[in-house]
C-alpha positions as CSV (number, residue, x, y, z in Angstrom):
1,M,-10.3,-8.7,-5.7
2,L,-9.3,-5.8,-8.1
3,T,-9.3,-6.9,-11.6
4,S,-9.3,-3.5,-13.4
5,E,-7.1,-0.7,-13.6
6,P,-7.8,2.7,-12.4
7,D,-9.2,5.7,-14.5
8,V,-6.5,8.3,-14.4
9,F,-7.2,12.3,-14.4
10,L,-5.0,14.9,-14.1
11,G,-5.7,17.2,-11.0
12,P,-6.5,20.7,-10.8
13,F,-3.6,21.6,-8.5
14,S,-1.2,20.8,-11.2
15,S,1.2,23.0,-13.1
16,P,-0.1,24.4,-16.5
17,S,2.5,22.1,-18.5
18,A,2.0,19.1,-16.4
19,R,0.7,15.7,-17.7
20,A,-1.1,13.0,-15.4
21,T,1.2,10.3,-13.8
22,P,0.6,7.0,-15.8
23,W,-0.7,4.2,-13.5
24,E,2.3,2.2,-14.9
25,S,4.4,4.8,-13.2
26,A,2.5,5.1,-10.0
27,M,3.2,1.5,-9.8
28,A,6.8,1.2,-10.3
29,V,6.7,3.9,-7.4
30,I,5.0,1.4,-5.3
31,A,7.1,-1.3,-6.6
32,E,10.4,0.2,-5.7
33,A,9.2,1.9,-2.3
34,E,10.8,0.1,0.7
35,V,8.7,2.0,3.3
36,F,5.0,3.0,3.3
37,W,3.1,4.9,6.1
38,L,-0.4,3.3,6.9
39,S,-2.7,5.9,8.1
40,T,-5.9,4.6,10.3
41,V,-8.1,5.9,13.0
42,R,-8.4,5.2,16.6
43,P,-11.6,4.0,18.2
44,D,-11.6,7.6,19.7
45,G,-11.4,9.3,16.1
46,R,-7.9,10.2,16.8
47,P,-5.4,9.4,13.9
48,H,-2.8,6.6,13.9
49,V,0.0,6.6,11.4
50,T,2.9,4.1,11.3
51,P,5.8,2.9,8.8
52,L,5.7,-0.8,7.6
53,L,6.8,-2.9,4.5
54,A,4.1,-3.6,2.0
55,V,3.8,-5.2,-1.5
56,W,1.2,-4.8,-4.3
57,S,-0.3,-8.2,-4.4
58,L,-3.8,-10.1,-5.0
59,G,-4.9,-6.9,-6.8
60,G,-4.0,-4.4,-4.3
61,P,-1.4,-3.2,-1.7
62,C,-0.9,-5.7,1.3
63,F,0.7,-5.4,4.7
64,T,1.1,-7.4,8.1
65,T,0.5,-6.7,11.6
66,G,0.3,-8.8,14.8
67,A,-3.4,-9.0,16.1
68,Q,-2.8,-6.8,19.2
69,E,-1.0,-4.0,17.4
70,R,-2.8,-0.5,17.3
71,K,-3.0,-0.5,13.4
72,A,-5.1,-4.2,13.8
73,H,-7.2,-2.9,16.7
74,N,-8.2,0.4,14.4
75,L,-8.9,-1.7,11.1
76,E,-11.2,-3.8,13.3
77,R,-13.5,-1.0,14.2
78,N,-12.9,0.7,10.9
79,P,-11.1,-0.8,7.8
80,R,-10.8,2.5,5.9
81,C,-6.8,3.7,5.8
82,V,-4.6,5.1,3.5
83,L,-0.7,4.0,2.7
84,T,1.6,6.7,1.5
85,T,4.8,6.4,-0.3
86,G,7.2,8.2,-2.0
87,T,10.6,10.2,-2.4
88,N,10.5,12.2,1.0
89,A,12.2,15.0,-1.4
90,L,11.3,17.9,-3.5
91,T,11.4,15.8,-6.8
92,G,10.0,12.5,-7.7
93,V,6.6,11.1,-7.1
94,D,4.8,10.3,-4.0
95,V,1.9,7.7,-4.1
96,V,-1.5,7.6,-2.0
97,I,-3.8,5.2,-2.0
98,E,-7.0,5.2,0.1
99,G,-9.3,2.4,0.8
100,A,-10.6,-0.4,2.9
101,A,-8.3,-2.9,4.4
102,H,-9.5,-6.5,4.8
103,T,-7.5,-9.6,6.3
104,V,-6.6,-12.3,3.7
105,D,-7.4,-15.8,5.0
106,G,-7.2,-18.2,2.2
107,R,-3.9,-20.5,2.2
108,P,-3.4,-19.7,-1.5
109,E,-3.8,-16.1,-1.5
110,R,-1.6,-16.1,1.9
111,E,1.2,-17.8,-0.2
112,Q,1.1,-15.6,-3.2
113,A,1.2,-12.5,-0.8
114,A,4.2,-13.8,0.8
115,A,6.0,-14.7,-2.4
116,D,5.6,-11.4,-3.5
117,F,7.0,-9.8,-0.4
118,E,9.8,-12.2,-0.3
119,R,10.6,-11.2,-3.7
120,K,10.5,-7.5,-3.3
121,Y,12.3,-7.6,-0.1
122,G,14.7,-10.4,-0.5
123,T,17.3,-11.3,2.1
124,H,15.5,-9.0,4.7
125,L,12.8,-11.7,4.6
126,T,14.6,-14.9,3.6
127,S,18.3,-14.7,5.4
128,P,18.6,-15.5,8.9
129,E,20.4,-12.2,9.3
130,G,17.3,-10.4,7.8
131,T,15.6,-7.9,10.1
132,W,12.1,-9.8,9.2
133,Y,13.4,-13.3,8.5
134,G,10.6,-15.4,8.6
135,L,7.9,-13.4,7.8
136,G,7.2,-15.2,4.8
137,E,6.6,-18.4,6.6
138,A,4.6,-16.4,9.4
139,V,2.2,-15.0,6.6
140,V,1.5,-18.7,5.2
141,A,1.0,-20.2,8.5
142,G,-1.3,-17.4,9.5
143,D,0.9,-16.4,12.4
144,V,0.4,-12.5,11.3
145,R,-2.3,-10.8,10.1
146,L,-2.1,-10.5,6.7
147,Y,-4.2,-7.3,5.1
148,R,-4.9,-6.2,1.5
149,V,-6.3,-2.8,0.9
150,E,-9.2,-2.7,-1.7
151,P,-8.1,0.7,-4.0
152,A,-11.0,3.2,-4.2
153,V,-9.2,6.5,-5.1
154,G,-5.4,6.9,-5.4
155,F,-3.1,10.0,-6.0
156,A,0.3,10.4,-7.5
157,F,2.1,13.9,-6.4
158,G,4.9,14.9,-8.9
159,K,7.4,17.3,-7.6
160,L,10.2,19.3,-9.2
161,P,10.4,20.5,-11.8
162,T,6.6,20.2,-12.8
163,F,4.2,19.5,-10.2
164,S,1.1,17.5,-11.0
165,E,-1.6,16.1,-9.3
166,T,-3.0,12.6,-10.6
167,R,-6.1,11.0,-9.5
168,Y,-6.6,7.7,-9.9
169,T,-10.3,6.1,-9.5
170,W,-11.3,2.4,-9.5
171,P,-14.8,1.2,-10.1
172,R,-16.4,-0.1,-7.3
173,Q,-15.9,-4.0,-7.1
174,R,-19.3,-6.1,-6.4
């Protein structure tokens, strides 16, 4: 499990007056984002991208899927993936996290992740009228796959008025 914060570097494609986006600011974008885009690789090498819910929990971004979904099949063969989120506009900050996704099987970890999902998405998960009502219980029971991405590298792309490319790197966990 990830226990350290990343090293932060300002990238070469930044405006002359740009400053690196602090990790705390990137985490704020992740915390506020409702929709993330997961990119995986199909067995034949073609890309697969899908929108989903995600939350930073257990030291990395977590998401769920059914065992028979395309992303689950892709991750079984190749755990490397990319999670992307941001503003979908020419202002603000977009965040990209690259790493390897692995299933989370321990009940205490699943309980923690479920609580973090419910805290973030609220009534979408906890109200009978919510689109994903019952997801927390499904995560805890193991009825859906819970994945945690171990971050290897991340990026924050600041946009108008000043363009910045910030790179985050984490030490390899042993």
